[in-house]
C-alpha positions in Angstrom: 147.2 82.9 102.0 144.2 82.5 104.3 140.7 81.6 103.0 137.4 82.3 104.6 133.7 81.5 104.0 130.7 83.3 105.4 128.1 81.2 107.2 124.8 83.1 107.5 123.0 80.6 109.7 123.8 76.9 110.6 124.2 75.1 107.3 123.7 78.1 105.0 126.7 79.9 103.4 127.1 82.8 101.1 127.4 81.6 97.5 129.0 82.9 94.3 125.6 83.4 92.5 123.0 86.2 92.6 120.3 86.3 95.2 119.3 88.3 98.3 122.1 87.2 99.0 123.1 84.2 97.0 123.1 81.2 99.3 123.9 77.5 99.3 123.3 74.6 101.6 126.4 72.9 100.3 129.6 74.1 102.1 131.7 73.1 99.0 129.7 75.7 97.0 130.3 78.5 99.4 132.0 81.6 98.1 135.7 81.7 99.3 137.0 85.1 100.4 140.7 86.0 100.6 140.3 88.3 103.6 138.3 88.0 106.8 137.3 91.6 106.5 135.8 91.0 103.0 133.8 88.0 104.3 132.6 90.2 107.2 131.5 92.9 104.8 129.6 90.3 102.7 127.7 89.2 105.9 126.9 92.9 106.7 125.6 93.4 103.2 123.5 90.2 103.5 122.1 91.4 106.9 120.7 94.5 105.1 118.3 92.1 103.3 117.6 89.6 106.1 118.4 89.4 109.8 121.0 86.7 109.9 121.7 87.1 113.6 124.1 84.2 114.0 126.2 84.8 111.0 130.0 84.2 111.3 133.2 84.1 109.3 134.9 80.7 109.2 138.5 80.2 108.3 139.2 77.3 106.0 141.9 74.9 107.1 143.8 74.3 104.9 143.4 77.5 102.9 142.0 77.2 99.4 144.5 78.2 96.7 143.6 80.4 93.8 144.0 77.5 91.4 141.6 75.4 93.5 139.1 78.3 93.6 139.3 78.6 89.8 138.7 74.9 89.3 135.7 75.0 91.6 134.2 77.9 89.6 134.9 76.1 86.3 133.2 73.0 87.5 130.2 75.1 88.7 129.9 76.7 85.3 130.0 73.3 83.6 127.0 71.9 85.6 123.9 71.2 83.6 121.1 73.7 84.2 118.0 72.3 85.8 114.8 73.3 84.1 111.5 73.6 85.6 
């Protein structure tokens, strides 16, 4: 199964969390999409909020499995919340 991430601009990826759109500077925290078309739609939705002119879909090599995706999400949820 292929895996994709959406890069909005150099070094900025669509993330799992809320925002306009949710973004991350850490590639490892990027939201992983199962289909290229789904990643493309996420970029299109993000572009309704901000003009990400150089956005692109990037295929992950090797693909991220569902189990790995689940583990990444669990680790994200277990992180301490920063206050302040």
